[in-house]
C-alpha positions in Angstrom: 5.9 141.6 49.8 9.0 141.1 47.6 12.3 140.5 49.3 14.1 139.6 46.0 16.5 142.5 45.9 18.8 142.1 42.8 17.8 138.5 42.2 16.2 137.6 38.9 12.6 136.4 38.9 13.7 132.9 38.2 15.9 132.9 41.4 13.3 134.2 43.7 11.7 131.6 46.0 8.0 132.2 46.9 6.9 131.6 50.5 3.3 131.8 51.5 2.3 132.9 55.0 -1.3 132.6 56.1 -2.5 134.2 59.3 -5.6 136.3 60.2 -3.6 138.7 62.4 -1.7 141.5 60.7 0.9 141.6 63.5 1.7 137.9 63.0 2.1 138.5 59.2 4.4 141.4 59.9 6.4 139.3 62.3 6.8 136.4 59.9 7.8 138.8 57.1 10.5 140.2 59.4 11.8 136.7 60.3 11.8 135.3 56.7 13.0 138.5 54.9 16.0 137.4 52.9 17.5 138.2 49.5 15.9 135.9 47.0 12.7 135.3 49.1 9.3 136.6 48.0 7.0 136.5 51.0 3.3 136.3 49.9 0.8 136.8 52.7 -2.9 135.8 53.1 -5.3 136.7 55.8 -7.7 133.8 55.3 -7.9 130.3 53.9 -9.8 131.5 50.8 -7.2 134.1 50.1 -4.5 131.5 50.4 -6.2 129.2 48.0 -6.4 132.0 45.4 -2.6 132.5 45.7 -2.0 128.8 45.4 -4.0 128.6 42.1 -1.7 131.2 40.6 1.7 130.3 42.1 3.9 127.4 43.1 5.4 127.9 46.6 8.4 126.4 48.2 6.7 126.2 51.6 3.4 127.3 53.2 3.3 128.5 56.8 -0.3 128.1 57.9 -2.1 129.3 61.1 -4.2 126.6 62.6 -7.0 128.6 64.1 -8.6 131.1 61.7 -12.2 132.2 61.3 -14.4 130.9 58.5 -11.9 128.3 57.3 -9.3 127.0 59.8 -5.8 125.8 58.9 -6.8 122.1 58.8 -9.6 122.7 56.2 -7.3 124.9 54.2 -4.6 122.3 54.2 -7.0 119.6 53.1 -8.1 121.7 50.1 -4.5 122.4 49.2 -3.8 118.7 49.1 -6.7 118.1 46.7 -4.9 120.0 44.0 -2.2 118.0 42.1 0.1 121.0 41.7 0.1 121.8 45.4 -0.4 118.3 46.8 3.2 117.9 47.9 4.0 121.5 48.8 5.4 121.5 52.4 3.0 122.9 55.0 4.2 124.0 58.4 1.4 124.7 60.9 1.6 127.6 63.3 -0.5 127.9 66.5 -0.5 129.8 69.8 -2.8 127.3 71.5 -0.3 124.7 72.5 0.7 121.4 70.8 -1.5 118.8 72.4 -1.1 115.3 70.9 -4.6 115.3 69.3 -4.1 118.6 67.5 -0.6 117.6 66.4 -1.9 114.3 65.1 -4.6 116.0 63.1 -2.1 118.4 61.6 0.1 115.6 60.4 -2.9 113.7 59.2 -3.8 116.5 56.7 -0.2 116.5 55.4 1.8 118.9 57.6 5.5 118.4 57.7 6.1 120.3 60.9 4.2 122.0 63.7 5.5 125.2 65.4 4.0 126.7 68.6 3.9 130.5 69.1 5.7 132.6 70.3 8.0 131.5 67.6 11.8 131.1 67.8 13.1 133.1 64.8 16.2 131.0 64.3 14.2 127.8 64.4 11.7 129.1 61.9 14.4 130.3 59.5 16.2 127.0 59.8 13.1 124.9 59.1 12.0 127.1 56.2 15.5 127.2 54.8 15.5 123.4 54.3 12.5 123.6 52.0 13.8 126.7 50.2 17.0 124.9 49.5 15.1 121.8 48.2 12.9 124.0 46.1 15.9 125.7 44.6 17.7 122.5 44.0 14.7 120.9 42.3 14.2 124.1 40.2 17.9 124.1 39.4 17.7 120.5 38.2 14.7 121.3 36.0 16.6 124.2 34.5 19.6 122.0 33.9 17.4 119.5 32.2 15.9 122.2 30.1 19.3 123.4 29.1 20.4 119.9 28.1 17.3 119.5 26.0 18.0 122.9 24.4 21.5 121.8 23.7 20.2 118.7 22.0 17.9 120.7 19.8 20.7 123.1 18.8 23.0 120.2 18.0 25.8 122.1 19.5 28.4 119.7 20.9 30.3 122.4 22.6 27.2 123.7 24.3 26.2 120.2 25.3 29.6 119.6 26.9 29.4 122.9 28.8 25.9 122.2 30.0 26.8 118.7 31.0 29.8 119.9 32.9 27.6 122.4 34.8 25.1 119.7 35.5 27.7 117.3 36.7 29.1 119.9 39.0 25.8 120.7 40.5 24.9 117.0 40.6 28.1 115.9 42.3 28.4 119.0 44.6 24.8 119.1 45.7 24.2 119.2 49.5 21.2 116.8 49.1 21.2 113.3 47.8 20.3 113.1 44.0 19.8 109.8 42.1 18.3 108.6 38.8 16.1 105.5 38.8 14.4 103.5 36.0 10.9 102.2 35.8 12.0 98.9 37.1 13.7 100.4 40.2 17.2 100.2 38.9 19.7 102.8 40.0 21.3 104.6 37.1 23.5 106.9 39.0 23.7 108.6 42.4 25.7 111.6 43.6 28.2 111.4 46.5 25.7 112.9 49.0 23.1 110.3 48.1 25.6 107.4 48.5 27.0 108.8 51.8 23.5 109.0 53.2 23.1 105.3 53.0 26.8 104.3 53.5 27.8 103.3 49.9 30.1 104.5 47.2 28.4 106.0 44.2 29.6 103.2 42.0 28.1 100.5 44.3 24.6 101.6 43.5 24.9 101.0 39.8 24.4 97.3 40.4 21.6 97.7 43.0 17.9 98.2 42.8 15.4 100.3 44.8 14.4 97.3 46.9 18.0 97.0 48.1 18.0 100.3 49.9 14.3 101.0 50.7 13.0 99.6 53.9 10.7 96.7 53.2 7.8 98.4 55.0 8.0 101.4 52.6 8.8 99.5 49.4 5.2 99.0 48.2 4.4 102.7 48.5 7.5 103.6 46.5 6.6 101.2 43.8 3.1 102.7 43.6 4.7 106.2 43.4 7.0 105.0 40.5 4.0 103.8 38.6 2.1 107.0 39.2 5.0 109.1 37.9 5.7 107.0 34.8 2.0 106.8 33.9 1.4 110.5 34.4 -0.9 110.2 37.3 1.5 112.1 39.6 3.6 115.2 38.9 5.7 114.7 42.0 5.9 112.0 44.7 7.0 113.1 48.1 7.1 111.4 51.5 9.2 110.6 54.6 10.5 107.1 54.5 13.2 104.7 55.7 16.3 103.7 53.8 18.6 100.9 54.9 22.1 101.9 55.7 24.9 99.7 54.5 25.8 98.8 58.2 22.2 97.7 58.8 20.7 100.6 60.7 17.7 102.7 59.4 18.1 106.1 57.9 15.0 108.4 57.7 14.9 110.6 54.5 12.6 113.3 53.1 12.1 111.9 49.6 11.0 113.8 46.5 10.7 111.9 43.2 10.1 113.8 39.9 9.9 112.6 36.3 12.9 113.0 33.9 11.5 113.5 30.4 13.0 113.1 27.0 12.8 115.6 24.1 9.3 114.4 23.3 8.1 115.0 26.8 7.8 111.3 27.6 8.9 110.2 31.1 12.2 108.4 30.6 13.5 108.0 34.1 13.0 109.5 37.6 15.1 111.9 39.6 15.2 111.4 43.4 16.1 114.0 45.9 16.6 112.9 49.5 17.5 114.7 52.7 18.6 112.8 55.8 16.1 113.7 58.6 17.1 110.9 60.9 18.5 113.3 63.6 15.3 115.4 63.6 13.1 112.3 63.9 15.4 110.8 66.5 15.2 114.0 68.6 11.3 113.9 68.5 11.3 110.1 69.2 13.7 110.6 72.0 11.6 113.3 73.6 8.5 111.1 73.4 10.2 108.1 74.8 12.0 109.9 77.6 8.8 111.7 78.5 6.9 108.4 78.6 9.5 106.6 80.7 9.8 109.6 83.1 6.0 109.6 83.5 6.0 106.0 84.6 8.9 106.4 86.9 7.4 109.5 88.6 4.1 107.8 89.3 5.5 105.7 92.2 8.7 104.8 93.9 8.2 101.0 93.7 10.5 100.8 90.6 11.1 97.0 90.5 7.3 96.7 89.9 7.3 99.5 87.4 10.2 98.2 85.3 7.8 95.9 83.3 5.9 99.0 82.1 9.1 100.9 81.3 10.4 97.9 79.3 7.2 97.7 77.3 7.5 101.4 76.5 11.0 101.0 75.3 10.4 97.8 73.2 9.7 98.8 69.6 11.4 102.2 70.0 14.9 100.8 70.6 14.9 97.4 69.1 12.3 94.7 69.4 13.3 93.4 72.9 14.0 95.2 76.1 15.3 93.5 79.3 15.8 95.4 82.6 17.3 93.7 85.6 17.8 95.6 88.9 20.1 94.6 91.8 21.3 95.7 95.2 24.9 95.1 96.2 23.9 93.6 99.5 20.7 91.7 98.5 21.5 90.8 94.9 18.9 90.8 92.1 15.6 92.6 93.1 13.1 90.1 91.8 12.8 88.8 88.2 14.0 90.9 85.3 11.5 92.9 83.3 11.2 91.5 79.8 9.1 93.0 76.9 8.7 92.6 73.2 7.2 95.1 70.8 4.8 92.5 69.5 2.2 91.4 72.2 2.0 88.0 70.4 5.5 87.2 71.6 4.4 87.3 75.3 5.1 83.6 75.7 8.7 84.0 74.4 9.1 86.9 76.8 7.9 84.7 79.7 10.4 82.0 78.8 13.3 84.5 78.6 12.2 86.0 81.9 12.2 82.6 83.7 15.5 81.6 82.1 17.2 84.8 83.3 15.7 84.6 86.8 17.4 81.2 87.2 20.8 82.2 85.8 23.6 82.9 88.2 25.6 84.4 85.4 22.9 86.9 84.6 22.6 87.9 88.2 26.4 88.4 88.3 26.2 90.5 85.1 23.9 93.0 86.8 26.8 94.1 89.0 29.1 94.7 86.0 30.0 98.2 84.9 31.1 97.1 81.4 28.7 97.9 78.5 28.1 95.3 75.7 27.6 96.1 72.1 27.4 93.0 70.0 26.8 92.1 66.3 26.8 88.4 67.2 24.4 88.4 70.1 23.8 84.7 70.3 27.3 83.8 71.4 27.9 86.9 73.5 24.6 86.6 75.3 25.1 82.9 75.9 28.5 83.7 77.5 27.0 86.5 79.6 23.7 84.9 80.6 24.3 81.1 80.3 20.7 80.2 79.4 19.1 77.6 77.2 20.1 78.0 73.6 16.6 77.3 72.4 15.4 80.4 74.3 18.2 82.4 72.7 17.3 81.1 69.2 13.7 82.1 69.8 14.7 85.8 70.2 15.5 86.1 66.5 17.9 89.1 67.0 21.1 90.2 65.2 22.2 93.1 67.4 22.5 93.6 71.2 23.3 96.7 73.3 23.6 96.2 77.0 24.2 99.2 79.3 24.8 99.3 83.1 22.4 101.3 85.2 24.8 103.6 87.2 24.0 106.5 89.4 26.4 108.2 91.9 28.9 105.5 91.1 26.6 102.8 92.2 25.7 99.9 89.9 21.9 99.4 90.2 21.4 96.9 87.4 21.5 96.6 83.6 19.2 97.3 80.6 19.6 95.3 77.4 18.2 96.3 73.9 17.9 93.5 71.4 17.0 94.1 67.7 17.0 92.4 64.3 18.5 95.6 62.7 21.4 97.7 63.9 20.7 100.7 66.1 21.6 104.0 64.4 23.7 106.7 66.1 20.7 108.6 67.2 19.1 105.5 68.7 22.3 104.6 70.6 22.3 108.1 72.0 18.6 107.7 73.0 19.4 104.3 74.7 22.1 106.0 76.8 19.7 108.8 77.8 16.9 106.4 78.8 19.4 104.3 80.7 20.5 107.4 82.7 16.9 108.4 83.5 16.1 104.9 84.8 19.3 104.7 86.8 18.6 108.1 88.4 15.0 107.1 89.2 16.2 103.8 90.8 18.7 105.7 92.8 16.1 108.2 94.0 13.9 105.2 95.0 16.8 103.7 97.0 17.4 107.0 98.8 13.7 107.3 99.5 13.6 103.8 101.0 16.7 104.6 103.1 15.1 107.8 104.3 11.9 105.9 105.2 14.0 103.3 107.0 15.8 106.0 108.9 12.5 107.6 110.0 11.3 104.2 111.1 14.5 103.6 113.0 14.2 107.1 114.6 10.6 106.4 115.7 11.5 103.0 117.1 14.5 104.5 118.9 12.4 107.2 120.5 9.9 104.6 121.6 12.7 102.4 123.1 14.6 105.3 124.6 11.5 106.6 126.4 10.8 103.2 127.7 14.4 102.6 128.8 14.6 106.0 130.5 11.3 105.4 132.4 12.4 101.9 133.5 14.9 103.0 136.2 12.8 106.0 137.2 9.8 103.9 138.4 11.7 101.7 141.0 13.7 104.8 142.0 10.5 106.6 142.8 9.2 103.6 144.7 12.4 103.4 146.8 12.2 107.1 147.7 8.6 106.7 148.7 9.6 103.9 151.1 12.0 106.3 152.8 9.4 109.0 153.3 6.4 109.1 155.5 2.9 110.4 154.6 4.1 114.0 155.0 7.0 113.5 152.7 9.6 113.6 155.5 12.4 111.1 156.0 11.5 108.3 158.2 13.7 108.5 161.3 15.3 105.7 163.3 15.3 103.1 160.5 18.9 103.4 159.3 19.3 99.6 158.9 16.6 99.7 156.2 17.8 102.8 154.5 21.2 101.4 153.4 19.9 98.7 151.0 17.2 101.1 149.7 19.9 103.7 149.0 22.1 101.1 147.4 19.2 100.1 145.0 18.6 103.8 144.3 22.2 104.3 143.5 22.1 101.4 141.0 19.1 102.8 139.3 20.6 106.3 139.2 23.8 104.8 137.7 21.7 102.9 135.2 19.9 106.0 134.2 23.2 107.9 134.0 24.6 105.2 131.8 21.7 105.4 129.4 22.0 109.2 129.2 25.8 108.9 128.8 25.3 106.5 125.9 23.0 109.0 124.2 25.6 111.7 124.7 28.3 109.4 123.3 26.3 108.9 120.1 26.0 112.7 119.8 29.7 113.1 120.3 30.6 110.4 117.8 28.2 111.9 115.2 29.7 115.4 115.6 33.3 114.1 116.0 33.7 115.7 119.5 34.5 112.6 121.5 38.1 113.2 122.7 40.3 110.5 124.3 42.1 111.2 127.6 45.2 109.1 127.0 47.4 107.7 129.8 49.3 104.6 130.5 46.7 101.9 131.3 47.0 98.2 132.0 44.2 96.4 130.2 44.1 93.6 132.9 43.6 96.3 135.6 40.7 97.7 133.7 39.0 94.3 133.4 39.9 93.4 137.1 38.1 96.6 138.2 35.0 96.3 136.0 34.1 92.6 136.6 33.1 92.9 140.4 30.5 95.5 139.4 28.4 92.7 137.8 28.3 90.4 140.9 24.6 91.0 141.5 23.6 90.8 137.8 25.6 87.5 137.4 23.8 86.0 140.4 20.4 87.1 139.1 21.1 85.7 135.7 22.6 82.5 137.1 25.8 83.0 135.1 29.2 81.9 136.2 32.0 84.1 135.0 35.6 82.8 134.5 38.4 85.4 134.2 41.8 84.6 132.8 44.3 87.5 133.0 47.2 85.3 131.9 50.7 85.1 133.2 52.7 86.8 130.4 53.1 90.2 132.1 51.3 93.5 132.1 49.7 94.8 128.9 50.1 98.5 129.1 49.3 101.1 126.4 48.4 104.7 126.0 44.6 104.4 126.2 41.6 106.2 127.7 40.9 104.2 130.9 37.3 105.4 131.2 36.5 104.4 127.6 38.1 101.0 128.0 35.9 100.4 131.1 32.9 101.4 129.0 33.8 98.8 126.3 34.3 96.0 128.8 31.1 96.9 130.6 29.1 96.8 127.4 30.5 93.4 126.4 29.9 91.8 129.8 26.4 93.3 130.0 25.5 91.9 126.6 26.9 88.4 127.5 24.7 88.3 130.6 21.7 89.6 128.8 21.8 87.2 125.9 23.1 84.1 127.6 21.3 83.9 131.0 22.1 80.6 132.8 25.3 80.0 130.8 28.9 80.7 131.7 30.7 83.8 130.5 34.5 83.6 129.8 36.8 86.7 129.8 40.4 86.4 128.7 43.2 89.0 128.6 46.4 88.0 126.7 49.0 89.3 124.3 48.0 89.2 120.6 49.1 90.2 117.2 47.6 92.3 114.4 46.6 90.4 111.3 48.1 90.9 107.8 51.4 92.5 106.8 53.2 94.7 109.3 52.1 92.7 112.3 52.6 94.2 115.7 52.0 93.2 119.3 48.6 93.9 120.8 46.7 93.6 124.0 43.8 91.1 123.4 40.5 91.0 125.2 38.2 88.0 124.5 34.6 87.9 125.9 32.7 84.7 125.2 29.3 83.5 126.2 27.6 80.2 125.6 24.2 81.4 124.6 22.1 80.8 121.5 24.3 82.9 119.3 23.5 85.8 116.9 21.4 85.2 113.8 23.5 85.3 110.6 21.3 88.1 109.2 22.1 90.3 112.2 25.9 89.5 112.5 27.0 92.2 110.0 24.7 94.8 111.6 25.2 94.4 115.3 27.7 97.3 115.3 25.2 99.7 113.7 23.6 102.4 115.6 20.3 101.5 117.3 20.4 97.9 115.9 18.8 95.5 118.4 18.4 91.8 118.2 16.9 91.4 121.6 13.1 91.2 122.2 11.7 94.3 123.7 11.5 92.6 127.1 15.3 92.6 127.4 15.5 96.4 127.0 18.4 98.3 125.7 18.9 101.1 123.1 21.0 99.2 120.6 23.9 101.5 121.2 26.4 99.5 123.3 28.2 97.7 120.5 28.1 100.7 118.2 29.8 102.9 120.8 32.2 100.1 121.7 33.4 99.7 118.1 33.8 103.5 117.8 36.0 103.6 120.9 38.1 100.6 119.7 38.5 102.2 116.3 39.5 105.5 117.9 42.3 103.7 119.7 43.5 102.2 116.4 42.3 98.7 117.5 40.0 96.2 116.0 36.9 94.2 117.2 35.7 91.0 115.6 32.8 88.7 116.4 32.2 85.0 115.8 28.9 83.4 116.6 27.2 80.0 116.3 24.6 77.9 118.1 27.2 77.3 120.8 27.6 80.9 121.7 29.3 84.2 120.7 32.9 85.3 120.9 34.1 88.9 120.7 37.8 89.5 120.1 39.3 92.9 120.7 42.9 93.9 119.9 44.5 97.2 121.2 47.9 98.0 119.6 50.9 98.2 122.0 53.1 100.7 120.4 54.6 104.1 121.0 56.4 105.7 123.9 53.8 104.5 126.4 54.5 100.8 125.9 55.8 99.2 129.0 58.1 96.1 129.3 56.3 92.9 130.4 56.3 92.4 134.1 56.4 88.7 135.3 53.7 88.1 137.9 52.9 85.1 140.2 50.4 82.4 139.6 46.6 82.3 139.6 44.0 82.4 142.3 40.2 82.1 142.3 37.9 84.5 144.1 34.2 84.5 144.8 32.7 88.0 144.4 29.4 89.6 145.2 29.4 90.2 148.9 26.6 92.8 149.0 22.9 92.2 149.6 21.0 90.2 147.0 20.5 86.6 146.1 24.0 85.5 147.1 27.5 85.4 145.6 28.2 84.1 142.1 31.3 81.8 141.9 33.8 83.1 139.4 36.8 81.2 138.1 39.6 83.7 138.6 43.0 83.3 137.0 44.5 86.6 138.1 48.2 86.9 138.6 47.9 90.3 140.2 45.0 89.6 142.5 42.8 92.3 143.9 44.7 95.5 143.9 
């Protein structure tokens, strides 16, 4: 099928499409139909080979799975013929691009691999690259032929005209073009060629092939030069690496062809290069991100998986990869993951890992949000890590890129890429993408752990709550049974025994009500529905009223309670009296529970808020002389359901949580100090607003014994109460 329109035969670019299905051929003809294109179709490998024997094609689009001779066999035969050995082949398949099939395709010389159904724009773009290269190469050959014709004609005017045209096409070409000698010396290069590797065109005149070709590809290029100059090759084509002036690697699609003199002898070579770094980086990025994601999705124990992730990254983004993770409360989460692309450097990796694990500076750097990009990594890393210089020297790197692992504004650690060569723009983009994936996975793992902790806390709470709610019900049931006879009727004539039983029942009912009320309070606090009933309240009166309720518990725990209500006057504010009673009750109850056999001291006095803008407060201090609170629990005692008591002491772990919420709701503060000598809670309630009363001087102190009901006897309480029992 000819799509040439008004183009001359010389301008028409032939494209071969091979597929055993007519509908696919028609579809490809529709996609590739363009002025200047000649679409040649073949329905089998044998038919394709016949076309290739007769014509030279800019690109071949070859179906992988065909009867008789599949695409891989056809491609292999195409490559055996010198004239078609370097013709670009793009494989087409509808069976998916599994790694083994793709690898086989590239092994037989494919330049690309497209999966059906095809994206028309992508097909046109990929084919268009090779069409342009074909045209440029053909244009160069035409120009050379024109120059040779001008030389034969000895027409200086014609030569100047042809040379001007050649120079215009040479300098304005959208692909890199250069001339090179047999010895690998650059004769000239067009601006595009020079830009691709970061030089000015004039810079290359004093350079050689080995100055810009990556050392790993240099031997193959030299062999290609020999083959072209000796006539063994008509064209030399491959994808290889060039070294950019700033040190990073540039991948190019290289085509080298001979430049002949009038006698047909190969004089120099012409090189055409196309920068394909972005395309390769995109594929490399997809493979790397897929590999990292697969590891991270296999489990949620990411600190253990970081070593595998680091090993995947090493070699793709520099030679070294170092990943350290941290928690803002616990610090570094174990040793950092350290990997090198070469397994033989495992000992050096172990030394670096040990050095970083012992560095406080490295641990601090894990909390930093600042990225580091260094071209002098030895000094910068020494400043950031503070490790042995011998270990740093052993890294043998010239570039460093260190990025923070951040997700939802939380710093979760840091990943560092170390390399001998500079990372290119595509590799830096890849490093950022991998960093984001790792940070997101770490954050998901954190959320998963927190969810598991919440579930465990819920289950533990339900167990404790059920036990605590049953505890007062059992004696309550026993007390009721003692008041009833075998028929379930109230025992008559025994009123003297009923009163203490009813008193005990009342205590158990009040205990049960307090437990239920605590649960209701948690629900109200969670939903924001706990409202304060504010009125003018004297804090000393609240304490004076609550303390006698604990007479029996104090006696049972063998605790003496001393109460100092001061002599500075009443401390009155607009507070919720019932909620203040609840706070005082919780603090006294805790002091008795955690310090049995030790004195408890309660003080009410004026106070002042800390910091700028100080103001007068009503201060309540509750101190026990027990064993104190473990340091690890001190910051968590105000958390919901947090308990430091053994199960035998009971409790829901809600008292201090609710107390703090009540104090906060009043605009006050609660602080705790604890040591082996005991624990001290300090509460400040602000005295401000219209409800503040003037201090009222009151008489001196008295001491009262309390606890006159039935039980083990009264507990003596030191009582400094200017107001007495009101």
